[in-house]
C-alpha positions in Angstrom: -78.5 -146.7 -55.6 -80.4 -148.4 -58.4 -78.0 -150.9 -59.8 -75.2 -153.3 -59.0 -71.5 -152.2 -59.4 -69.0 -154.4 -57.7 -66.1 -153.0 -55.6 -63.9 -153.5 -58.6 -66.4 -151.5 -60.7 -66.6 -148.7 -58.1 -62.8 -148.4 -58.0 -62.7 -148.3 -61.8 -65.4 -145.7 -62.0 -63.7 -143.7 -59.3 -60.5 -143.8 -61.3 -62.3 -142.6 -64.3 -63.7 -139.7 -62.3 -60.3 -138.8 -61.1 -58.9 -138.8 -64.7 -61.8 -136.7 -66.0 -60.4 -133.3 -65.2 -61.7 -130.0 -66.3 -59.0 -129.4 -68.9 -60.1 -132.6 -70.7 -63.7 -131.5 -70.7 -62.8 -128.0 -71.8 -60.7 -129.4 -74.7 -63.7 -131.5 -75.9 -66.0 -128.5 -75.7 -63.5 -126.4 -77.7 -63.7 -128.5 -80.8 -65.4 -126.8 -83.8 -69.2 -126.8 -83.7 -71.1 -129.2 -85.9 -74.6 -128.4 -84.8 -77.0 -128.2 -81.8 -80.0 -130.3 -81.0 -82.2 -131.0 -78.0 -81.1 -134.6 -77.9 -78.2 -136.5 -79.5 -78.5 -140.2 -79.8 -75.4 -142.3 -80.3 -76.0 -145.4 -82.3 -78.7 -146.4 -84.8 -79.6 -149.9 -83.5 -82.9 -150.8 -81.9 -82.2 -148.8 -78.7 -81.0 -145.7 -80.5 -83.6 -145.5 -83.2 -86.5 -146.1 -80.7 -85.1 -143.3 -78.5 -84.7 -140.9 -81.4 -88.2 -141.7 -82.7 -89.7 -141.1 -79.2 -87.8 -137.8 -78.7 -88.9 -136.5 -82.1 -92.5 -137.4 -81.5 -92.3 -135.6 -78.1 -91.4 -132.4 -80.0 -87.6 -132.4 -79.4 -85.0 -131.8 -82.0 -83.0 -135.0 -82.5 -79.8 -136.1 -84.2 -78.6 -139.7 -84.5 -74.8 -140.3 -85.0 -73.7 -143.7 -86.2 -70.2 -145.0 -86.4 -70.9 -147.4 -89.3 -71.6 -146.7 -92.9 -74.9 -148.5 -92.4 -77.7 -148.2 -89.9 -79.3 -150.9 -87.8 -76.4 -152.2 -85.8 -76.7 -155.7 -84.3 -80.5 -155.5 -84.4 -80.5 -155.5 -88.2 -78.4 -158.6 -88.2 -80.6 -160.5 -85.7 -83.7 -162.6 -85.8 -85.4 -159.7 -83.9 -87.2 -161.7 -81.3 -88.6 -159.2 -78.8 -89.4 -160.3 -75.2 -92.1 -157.9 -73.8 -94.6 -159.3 -71.3 -98.2 -158.2 -71.5 -97.9 -156.3 -74.8 -100.9 -155.7 -77.0 -99.8 -158.2 -79.6 -99.6 -161.2 -77.3 -102.8 -160.1 -75.5 -104.6 -160.1 -78.9 -103.2 -163.6 -79.5 -104.7 -164.8 -76.3 -101.5 -165.3 -74.3 -102.5 -165.8 -70.7 -100.0 -163.3 -69.3 -100.6 -160.9 -66.4 -98.4 -158.2 -64.8 -98.2 -160.4 -61.7 -97.0 -163.4 -63.6 -94.4 -161.3 -65.5 -93.1 -159.7 -62.3 -92.8 -163.0 -60.6 -91.0 -164.6 -63.5 -88.5 -161.8 -64.1 -87.7 -161.7 -60.4 -87.1 -165.4 -60.4 -84.9 -165.3 -63.5 -82.9 -162.2 -62.6 -82.9 -162.4 -58.8 -81.3 -159.6 -56.8 -78.7 -158.9 -59.5 -80.9 -156.0 -60.8 -82.9 -153.6 -58.6 -86.7 -154.2 -58.5 -87.5 -150.6 -59.7 -85.5 -151.1 -62.9 -87.2 -154.5 -63.5 -90.6 -152.9 -62.9 -89.8 -150.0 -65.3 -89.1 -152.5 -68.0 -92.3 -154.4 -67.4 -94.5 -151.3 -67.1 -93.1 -149.3 -70.0 -92.4 -152.1 -72.5 -96.0 -152.6 -73.7 -96.4 -148.8 -73.9 -93.2 -148.6 -76.0 -94.5 -151.2 -78.5 -97.8 -149.4 -79.0 -95.9 -146.1 -79.5 -93.6 -147.7 -82.2 -96.6 -149.2 -84.0 -98.4 -145.8 -84.0 -95.4 -143.9 -85.4 -93.7 -146.3 -87.8 -94.8 -148.9 -90.4 -93.8 -151.7 -88.0 -96.3 -154.4 -87.1 -95.5 -157.5 -85.0 -96.6 -161.1 -84.7 -96.6 -163.5 -81.8 -94.2 -166.5 -81.9 -96.5 -169.2 -80.5 -94.8 -172.0 -78.7 -91.5 -170.3 -78.3 -91.3 -171.0 -74.6 -89.9 -168.6 -72.0 -86.4 -170.0 -71.3 -87.3 -171.1 -67.8 -91.0 -172.0 -68.0 -90.7 -174.1 -64.8 -90.1 -170.9 -62.7 -93.0 -169.0 -61.1 -94.8 -166.9 -63.8 -93.0 -168.7 -66.7 -95.1 -169.4 -69.8 -94.4 -172.6 -71.8 -96.3 -171.0 -74.7 -94.0 -168.0 -74.7 -94.2 -164.3 -74.7 -91.9 -163.4 -77.6 -92.9 -161.5 -80.7 -91.1 -160.6 -83.9 -91.6 -158.0 -86.7 -94.1 -158.7 -89.4 -93.2 -158.5 -93.1 -92.2 -155.0 -94.2 -91.7 -153.7 -97.8 -88.1 -152.4 -98.2 -89.3 -150.0 -100.8 -90.5 -147.8 -98.0 -86.9 -146.9 -97.4 -86.1 -145.7 -100.9 -82.4 -145.1 -101.4 -81.8 -145.7 -97.7 -82.4 -149.5 -98.2 -78.8 -149.7 -99.6 -77.5 -148.4 -96.2 -79.3 -151.1 -94.1 -76.8 -153.3 -92.2 -77.0 -156.8 -93.8 -78.5 -159.7 -92.0 -76.3 -162.2 -90.2 -77.9 -165.0 -92.1 -79.6 -163.8 -95.3 -83.0 -165.2 -96.1 -82.9 -167.6 -99.2 -83.7 -165.8 -102.4 -87.4 -165.9 -103.3 -88.6 -166.7 -99.8 -90.1 -164.7 -97.0 -89.0 -166.3 -93.7 -89.8 -165.3 -90.2 -87.7 -166.2 -87.2 -90.2 -168.8 -86.0 -90.2 -170.5 -89.4 -86.6 -171.8 -88.9 -87.8 -174.3 -86.3 -89.9 -175.9 -89.0 -87.6 -175.4 -92.0 -85.0 -177.4 -90.1 -87.4 -180.3 -90.2 -88.8 -179.8 -93.7 -87.3 -183.1 -95.0 -89.0 -185.3 -92.3 -92.0 -183.4 -91.0 -95.3 -182.5 -92.8 -95.6 -179.2 -91.1 -92.0 -178.4 -91.9 -92.7 -179.0 -95.6 -95.8 -176.9 -95.4 -93.9 -174.0 -93.8 -91.3 -174.2 -96.5 -94.0 -174.0 -99.2 -95.6 -171.0 -97.3 -92.3 -169.2 -97.2 -92.0 -169.6 -101.0 -95.6 -168.5 -101.5 -95.0 -165.4 -99.5 -91.9 -164.6 -101.6 -93.9 -165.1 -104.8 -96.7 -162.9 -103.6 -94.3 -160.1 -102.6 -92.6 -160.3 -106.0 -96.0 -160.0 -107.8 -96.7 -156.9 -105.7 -93.3 -155.4 -106.6 -92.2 -155.4 -103.0 -88.8 -156.0 -101.5 -89.8 -158.1 -98.5 -88.0 -157.7 -95.2 -88.4 -159.8 -92.0 -86.7 -160.3 -88.7 -83.9 -157.7 -87.9 -84.0 -156.3 -91.4 -87.7 -155.4 -90.9 -87.1 -154.0 -87.4 -84.3 -151.7 -88.4 -86.0 -150.7 -91.6 -89.3 -149.9 -89.9 -87.6 -147.8 -87.3 -85.6 -145.9 -89.9 -88.7 -145.2 -91.9 -90.2 -143.8 -88.7 -87.2 -141.5 -88.3 -87.4 -140.4 -92.0 -91.1 -139.5 -91.6 -90.3 -137.6 -88.4 -87.5 -135.7 -90.1 -84.7 -137.0 -87.8 -81.3 -136.9 -89.4 -79.0 -139.9 -89.1 -75.3 -139.2 -89.7 -73.6 -142.3 -90.8 -69.8 -142.7 -90.8 -69.8 -140.4 -87.7 -68.1 -142.2 -84.8 -68.3 -140.9 -81.2 -65.0 -139.6 -80.0 -66.0 -138.4 -76.5 -68.8 -136.8 -74.5 -68.7 -133.1 -73.7 -68.8 -132.5 -69.9 -69.3 -129.2 -68.4 -70.2 -128.4 -64.8 -70.7 -132.1 -63.9 -73.2 -132.6 -66.7 -73.0 -134.1 -70.2 -73.8 -131.3 -72.7 -72.9 -132.8 -76.1 -70.7 -135.2 -78.1 -67.5 -135.0 -80.0 -67.8 -136.8 -83.3 -65.9 -137.2 -86.5 -68.0 -136.4 -89.6 -66.5 -136.6 -93.0 -63.1 -136.7 -91.4 -63.8 -133.5 -89.4 -63.8 -133.7 -85.6 -66.3 -131.4 -84.0 -68.9 -130.9 -81.2 -72.6 -131.4 -81.5 -74.3 -129.7 -78.6 -77.2 -131.4 -76.8 -79.4 -128.9 -75.0 -81.4 -131.6 -73.1 -79.4 -134.8 -73.1 -77.3 -137.5 -74.8 -78.6 -141.1 -75.1 -75.9 -143.7 -75.6 -77.1 -146.6 -77.6 -73.9 -147.6 -79.3 -73.8 -151.3 -78.5 -71.4 -153.4 -76.6 -67.7 -154.1 -76.8 -67.7 -157.5 -78.4 -65.3 -156.5 -81.1 -62.7 -154.8 -78.9 -60.0 -157.3 -78.0 -58.5 -155.2 -75.3 -61.7 -154.6 -73.4 -62.6 -158.3 -73.6 -59.2 -159.3 -72.4 -59.5 -156.8 -69.5 -63.0 -157.8 -68.3 -63.7 -161.4 -69.5 -62.5 -164.9 -68.9 -60.1 -166.5 -71.3 -60.3 -167.9 -73.9 -62.3 -165.2 -75.5 -62.2 -163.8 -79.0 -63.7 -161.0 -81.0 -63.9 -163.4 -83.9 -66.4 -165.6 -82.1 -69.1 -162.8 -81.9 -71.9 -162.2 -84.4 -72.5 -158.7 -83.1 -72.0 -155.7 -85.4 -68.3 -155.4 -86.1 -68.4 -151.7 -85.2 -69.3 -152.5 -81.6 -66.0 -151.7 -79.9 -67.2 -150.1 -76.6 -66.9 -146.5 -77.7 -70.0 -145.3 -75.8 -69.1 -147.4 -72.7 -65.6 -145.9 -72.5 -66.9 -142.4 -73.0 -69.5 -142.9 -70.3 -66.8 -144.2 -67.9 -64.6 -141.1 -68.7 -67.7 -139.0 -67.8 -67.8 -140.7 -64.4 -70.3 -143.5 -65.0 -70.1 -146.8 -63.1 -69.9 -150.0 -65.1 -71.3 -153.4 -64.4 -71.7 -156.9 -65.9 -68.5 -156.3 -67.9 -67.5 -160.0 -67.6 -70.7 -161.3 -69.2 -72.3 -161.5 -72.6 -75.3 -162.8 -74.5 -73.5 -166.1 -74.9 -74.3 -169.0 -77.2 -72.4 -172.2 -78.2 -70.9 -171.3 -81.6 -69.0 -173.1 -84.4 -66.0 -170.9 -85.5 -66.5 -171.5 -89.2 -64.2 -169.9 -91.8 -65.3 -166.3 -92.4 -67.8 -165.9 -89.6 -68.9 -167.9 -86.5 -72.2 -169.8 -86.5 -74.4 -169.4 -83.4 -76.0 -172.8 -82.8 -79.7 -172.9 -81.9 -81.5 -175.9 -83.3 -78.3 -177.9 -84.2 -77.3 -178.6 -80.6 -80.8 -179.5 -79.4 -82.1 -181.8 -82.2 -82.2 -185.5 -81.3 -79.2 -187.5 -82.4 -76.5 -185.1 -81.1 -74.6 -184.5 -77.9 -71.7 -182.3 -76.6 -68.5 -183.6 -75.0 -65.5 -182.0 -73.4 -61.8 -182.8 -73.8 -62.3 -185.9 -71.6 -64.9 -187.3 -74.0 -67.7 -186.8 -71.5 -71.0 -185.0 -71.6 -71.1 -182.0 -69.2 -74.3 -180.1 -69.8 -77.9 -180.3 -71.0 -77.3 -179.4 -74.7 -80.9 -178.1 -75.1 -80.6 -175.6 -72.2 -80.8 -171.9 -72.9 -77.8 -171.0 -75.0 -76.4 -168.5 -72.5 -76.5 -171.1 -69.8 -74.5 -173.6 -71.8 -71.6 -171.2 -72.3 -71.8 -170.2 -68.6 -71.2 -173.9 -67.8 -68.4 -174.1 -70.3 -66.6 -171.2 -68.7 -67.3 -172.4 -65.1 -65.9 -175.9 -65.8 -63.0 -174.6 -67.8 -62.0 -172.2 -65.0 -59.0 -173.7 -63.2 -58.6 -176.4 -66.0 -58.0 -174.5 -69.2 -58.8 -176.4 -72.3 -61.0 -178.9 -70.5 -64.3 -177.5 -71.8 -63.3 -174.9 -74.3 -63.4 -175.9 -77.0 -66.0 -178.6 -76.7 -67.4 -180.8 -79.5 -70.9 -181.3 -80.8 -71.2 -184.9 -82.1 -73.9 -186.2 -84.5 -74.4 -189.2 -86.7 -75.5 -189.7 -90.3 -79.1 -190.3 -89.3 -79.1 -186.8 -87.9 -77.6 -185.5 -91.1 -80.1 -187.3 -93.2 -83.0 -185.7 -91.4 -82.1 -182.1 -90.5 -80.9 -178.9 -92.0 -77.6 -177.8 -90.5 -77.0 -174.1 -90.8 -77.8 -173.7 -94.5 -76.6 -177.2 -95.5 -79.5 -179.4 -96.6 -80.0 -182.9 -95.2 -77.8 -185.5 -96.8 -75.7 -182.8 -98.5 -71.9 -182.7 -97.9 -70.5 -180.0 -95.7 -68.2 -177.5 -97.5 -64.6 -178.6 -97.9 -63.5 -175.4 -96.1 -65.2 -176.5 -92.9 -63.0 -179.6 -92.8 -59.8 -177.8 -94.0 -60.2 -175.3 -91.1 -60.3 -178.2 -88.6 -63.7 -177.0 -87.3 -65.5 -180.1 -88.5 -64.3 -183.7 -88.3 -65.7 -186.9 -89.8 -65.0 -190.6 -89.2 -66.6 -194.0 -89.7 -66.1 -195.2 -86.1 -66.4 -193.7 -82.7 -62.7 -194.5 -81.9 -61.6 -192.8 -85.1 -63.7 -189.7 -84.4 -62.3 -189.6 -80.8 -58.8 -189.6 -82.3 -59.6 -186.7 -84.6 -61.1 -184.7 -81.7 -58.2 -185.6 -79.4 -60.3 -187.1 -76.7 -59.8 -190.5 -74.9 -61.5 -193.2 -77.1 -62.6 -195.4 -74.1 -64.2 -192.5 -72.3 -65.9 -191.4 -75.5 -67.3 -194.9 -76.2 -68.6 -195.1 -72.6 -70.3 -191.6 -73.0 -72.0 -192.7 -76.3 -73.1 -196.0 -74.9 -74.7 -194.4 -71.9 -76.2 -191.6 -73.9 -77.7 -194.0 -76.4 -79.3 -196.1 -73.6 -80.8 -193.0 -72.1 -82.1 -191.9 -75.6 -83.9 -195.2 -76.1 -85.5 -194.8 -72.7 -86.3 -191.2 -73.2 -84.9 -190.0 -69.9 -81.6 -188.0 -69.6 -80.8 -189.0 -66.0 -77.4 -187.1 -66.2 -78.4 -183.6 -67.3 -82.2 -183.5 -67.6 -82.4 -182.9 -71.4 -86.1 -182.7 -72.2 -87.3 -181.8 -68.7 -88.7 -178.4 -69.7 -90.9 -177.0 -72.5 -88.0 -174.9 -73.8 -85.9 -178.0 -74.3 -88.4 -179.2 -76.8 -88.7 -176.1 -79.0 -85.9 -176.9 -81.5 -86.5 -180.6 -81.6 -88.2 -183.3 -83.7 -91.8 -184.0 -82.5 -91.7 -187.3 -84.5 -89.0 -188.7 -82.2 -90.4 -190.6 -79.2 -90.5 -190.9 -76.2 -88.3 -187.7 -75.9 -88.1 -185.4 -78.9 -84.7 -184.1 -77.6 -83.0 -187.5 -77.6 -82.1 -190.1 -80.2 -79.2 -192.5 -80.3 -76.1 -192.0 -82.4 -75.6 -195.2 -84.3 -75.4 -194.6 -88.1 -71.9 -193.9 -89.5 -70.2 -191.8 -90.5 -70.1 -189.6 -87.4 -69.3 -185.9 -87.3 -67.8 -183.5 -84.7 -68.1 -179.7 -84.7 -65.8 -177.6 -82.6 -67.8 -175.5 -80.1 -66.6 -172.2 -78.7 -68.2 -169.5 -76.5 -69.7 -167.2 -79.1 -72.1 -164.4 -78.4 -74.7 -162.0 -79.8 -72.9 -159.1 -78.1 -71.7 -158.2 -74.6 -74.2 -157.3 -71.9 -72.0 -155.2 -69.6 -71.9 -151.4 -69.7 -73.0 -148.2 -68.1 -75.0 -148.6 -64.9 -78.4 -146.9 -65.2 -81.5 -146.4 -63.0 -85.2 -147.0 -63.8 -85.2 -143.8 -65.8 -82.2 -144.9 -68.0 -80.1 -142.2 -66.4 -76.4 -143.0 -66.1 -75.1 -143.3 -62.5 -71.8 -142.7 -60.8 -70.3 -145.3 -58.5 -71.8 -143.5 -55.5 -75.3 -143.8 -57.1 -75.6 -140.1 -58.1 -77.0 -139.2 -61.5 -74.8 -137.8 -64.3 -77.0 -135.0 -65.6 -77.7 -135.2 -69.3 -76.4 -138.7 -69.8 -78.6 -141.8 -70.6 -77.8 -145.3 -71.8 -79.8 -148.1 -73.3 -79.2 -151.4 -75.1 -75.9 -153.2 -74.9 -74.1 -149.9 -73.9 -75.8 -150.3 -70.6 -75.6 -153.0 -68.0 -78.4 -155.4 -68.9 -81.7 -155.4 -66.9 -81.6 -159.2 -67.4 -78.5 -159.4 -65.2 -76.7 -162.6 -65.8 -79.7 -164.5 -67.2 -81.9 -164.5 -70.2 -85.7 -164.6 -69.7 -86.8 -165.5 -73.3 -86.2 -165.0 -77.0 -85.7 -161.2 -77.5 -84.4 -160.4 -74.0 -81.8 -158.1 -75.7 -84.0 -156.2 -78.1 -87.1 -155.8 -75.9 -85.2 -154.0 -73.0 -83.1 -152.1 -75.5 -86.1 -150.5 -77.2 -87.9 -150.0 -73.9 -85.1 -148.1 -72.2 -84.4 -146.1 -75.3 -88.1 -145.1 -75.1 -87.8 -144.5 -71.3 -84.7 -142.3 -71.7 -86.3 -140.1 -74.4 -89.5 -139.6 -72.4 -87.5 -138.7 -69.3 -85.7 -136.0 -71.2 -89.0 -134.7 -72.7 -90.8 -134.7 -69.4 -88.0 -132.6 -67.9 -88.0 -130.1 -70.8 
């Protein structure tokens, strides 16, 4: 067996097999025909489009079906960091990576949660995938220097990082298809060209010379692109657009507004999909295989309630809103085992009106701390974001409401220095933030404690202890600042610890923190060839899965920036090649 279903998962999978009787499969197969291809790919995110591009370039006839009216999925909304050890881009940048270091690091991060052969497949095929994508699309990539692996202290970890991101891409390459690109989660300011790594410095632009220089560089890039008549795209917008251009050039059709209804199963194999296209339900036959890359189930309340710890909410996720677990449920009906369904790509988030805000720099900059309902600190605020939420849930278990929600507390000195989301330093927060109860403001610690509903004496004691440690530069309670990763989203001008500064200038602010996510990480159990597996470890012929529709190769951890997209693209590539090799 090549993965890690629990007893509960096995029983759930067995139940799915029992319910997948021949009449149901025959009924799906009896739907009106909509076409026939060698490969059908479900989903047009990073996993799906990489799979489709690979299959097409291997000489197979490919169709992509997409539920949304746009393409790109969650990848298009993202910062598009990509974690791929030993790829050609980081080697050219002089990153001192080796296969041995990468293998040691991933093993240390993931542990026994994920089989070694699957980890090895990711590490071996990832660099190959990236070179393939660059050869068959307009995408180019750039190293993100200094963006540390999330656990650089572990064997094989690199403090200088391994992550890359897409380089600037001209949206004109898409032609009319540009209008169908899923919008970014946080649009780039008009007139600027901003890369993911720039945000670290833009946050500091008011107080740091390099931050001001990066801001000017972003404006200069925007001006240069305008003079060339380009429509500049970066981050997830560039990634999704570049892959889509590759599909256009390869002649791969992408059916938008065509949700998956079910998989066609015949003789124990998956032989096609049932989709709805233009309101018509029908079957698309897949002669060689179906690759499910339809994302997670972050926006399906019933699935989250079934599999995940409360409190949980679909409204706390920034994943694509169409991600409601369609592919995962279809895979389970076809007999696939599921794993990691209780987990997600978590991050502390502020549930702002309209859409949650996933906190990166805001919780790690000096001059802020997080407290629970008792007014006490409980975590290293600068730890990897997924870890912070794991701690919130662990401590809230058995004592509901004790750590969810939590509060991020900052002072006016912090506000005078740093960008917060898209609110410039010294500028007032929108009234709607206060009116929603998500943000509180007070001129004294006791008054702020009252607004948060935490004990004033305990809160005062927490702040006094935190401030003393900030002056000394050592967080003896939670180790904030002990690793290179802790110092990435911080202020290098703050000494002796760029993560820590006292809170002393009124007024003081508190932001409600909930367990948000970038998407769920549980799904179909797959092997090193991305083939879907039954609970007994046998392969479901014709069915593959990649991305957040599959159980993550990262297990319950997060190796570095881009640990979602890197594996998603890699296993999409692996799946398509496996189909082509067997043809």
